[in-house]
Structure formats: structure tokens, C-alpha cells
C-alpha positions, 0 to 999 in steps of 0.5 A, spaced: 721 305 640 725 310 637 722 309 630 725 314 626 732 312 628 737 306 626 742 304 631 749 304 628 754 299 632 761 300 631 765 293 631 771 295 626 776 297 632 783 294 632 783 293 639 790 295 640 790 296 648 786 290 649 791 285 645 786 281 642 779 282 638 775 285 644 768 284 641 768 277 642 769 278 650 764 274 654 760 278 659 755 274 663 754 269 657 754 274 652 759 277 647 760 285 648 757 285 641 751 281 642 750 285 648 750 291 644 745 288 639 740 286 644 741 293 647 739 296 641 734 292 638 728 293 642 729 301 642 730 302 634 727 300 628 733 298 624 740 296 626 747 296 622 754 294 624 760 298 622 765 294 620 772 295 616 771 288 612 764 284 612 764 279 617 761 272 617 760 272 625 755 278 625 748 276 625 746 283 623 746 288 616 753 291 616 756 297 612 764 298 611 767 304 612 767 309 606 774 310 606 778 304 609 783 306 615 779 313 616 777 311 623 770 312 626 768 318 622 768 314 616 764 308 619 759 314 621 759 316 614 757 309 611 752 308 616 748 315 615 749 313 607 745 306 608 740 308 614 733 308 611 731 313 617 732 320 619 737 319 624 742 314 626 745 313 634 752 311 633 754 307 639 761 303 640 760 296 641 764 295 647 760 299 652 756 294 656 754 299 662 750 303 657 743 304 659 737 304 655 734 310 659 740 314 657 739 313 650 732 315 650 734 321 654 739 323 649 734 322 643 729 326 647 733 332 645 734 331 638 729 337 636 732 342 631 739 339 632 744 335 627 747 331 633 746 330 640 752 328 644 753 327 651 759 330 655 762 327 661 767 330 665 768 335 660 769 330 654 764 329 649 762 322 647 761 322 639 760 314 639 754 314 644 751 320 640 745 321 635 746 324 628 741 326 623 742 324 616 742 331 614 749 332 617 752 327 612 755 332 607 758 336 613 761 330 616 764 328 609 767 334 608 771 333 614 772 326 612 775 329 606 780 333 609 788 331 609 790 327 615 785 322 619 780 327 622 776 324 628 769 325 630 771 330 635 773 334 629 767 334 626 762 336 631 764 344 631 761 344 624 754 341 626 748 344 630 750 340 636 746 339 642 751 337 648 748 333 654 752 334 660 752 328 665 748 332 670 742 331 666 743 324 666 745 323 673 737 321 675 738 315 671 745 313 671 748 316 678 755 314 677 754 315 669 757 308 668 754 308 661 760 311 658 765 306 660 768 302 655 772 296 655 779 298 652 784 294 656 785 287 660 784 291 666 777 294 663 775 287 661 777 284 668 772 290 672 767 288 667 767 281 668 767 282 676 761 287 675 757 282 670 760 275 671 762 270 666 
């Protein structure tokens, strides 16, 4: 167990490309959200679910965005504010392929950093990443900027350890852990992989 860390599951997206609320999508008899909860519960001492508005259908503590409509960065700031641990593991609720061994590998690289972010194919994945609670002031500074800054805009201001895919290939050869479910085609592929 990663005892000094809270899992922060993001469940507040608008599912535009899916065309319907996607975290209730059933894969292998479980919703996407339930899969995320079941993945993180054995690994972390506490769990929070980041939502736009409190929901009755989530059986876990919830936090609402600090600034409504400001996207995942607002959700991360709210999670860091409410965490009772020194670290938060931010994870999108629509990543059913994510392996616990990948999470543990990322966690092992936190020393002396404010964030640990995987970089797959040159693309950072800030919603499968670790953030120190001490990074909250810097993240809030980015959130206060004009416009709608995203998590990627916040990374340059943090002491970030970037983990390339070749550091994960021994535990996730095809690096499937970072595939998310955004479209009906993604959902169909996941249904083929996990069954329904």
C-alpha cells in the first residue's frame, strides 16, 4: 500500500465524444468508475472522487472543483486541498487498462519531486500522475490565470519527474495502461477486451 497518498479519481468530465455519461459504462460486469475504485482501494490509504457536483451514485468521499467549469486542474486543486496525506495520485476514471504495477512504479519515483508524470509517445499524462500536496500553491497560481489553463500548463512550474514508456515496458509491454475511453469506438474495443 502507498500509505502516504490519496487516490483522486476524476469523475467530472462531460463525456462529449462518448455522447453519454461514460463512467457508468459496464465492462466485465463493472462500471468504469467501480473499476477505478476497485483498482485504487488496495493501493492507497484513502480515496477521493473529483466531481463537478456531488452525486448520490458514488460510494466514496467526493470533492467538487474549486472553480466550477475550470476543468481537471480545478479538480486536482480541490483534491490536494482535501487530502489528509502528503501525496495525491490523480487518475481519470475512464482508464480501465491501468495496471497496479504501473502505479507502484510511478510512486517509487516521487523522492525529491513535486510531481511524477508518465510520458507516453512524447505525450505527458497528467491524469495518471502523482502530485505532492506541497505543489498546491503553484497549481492554484496557474488556475488563477486568465482563460482555462489545463494541467499541462501547470507542469513546467513544478519539479516534475517524467517517466518515459521504456521505464514501464517490463510491466506493461504494450503500454495499454494509458488508454482511456473517450468514444463509442473506444468503448467497443474495451468491451471486446474485458467482455460485458
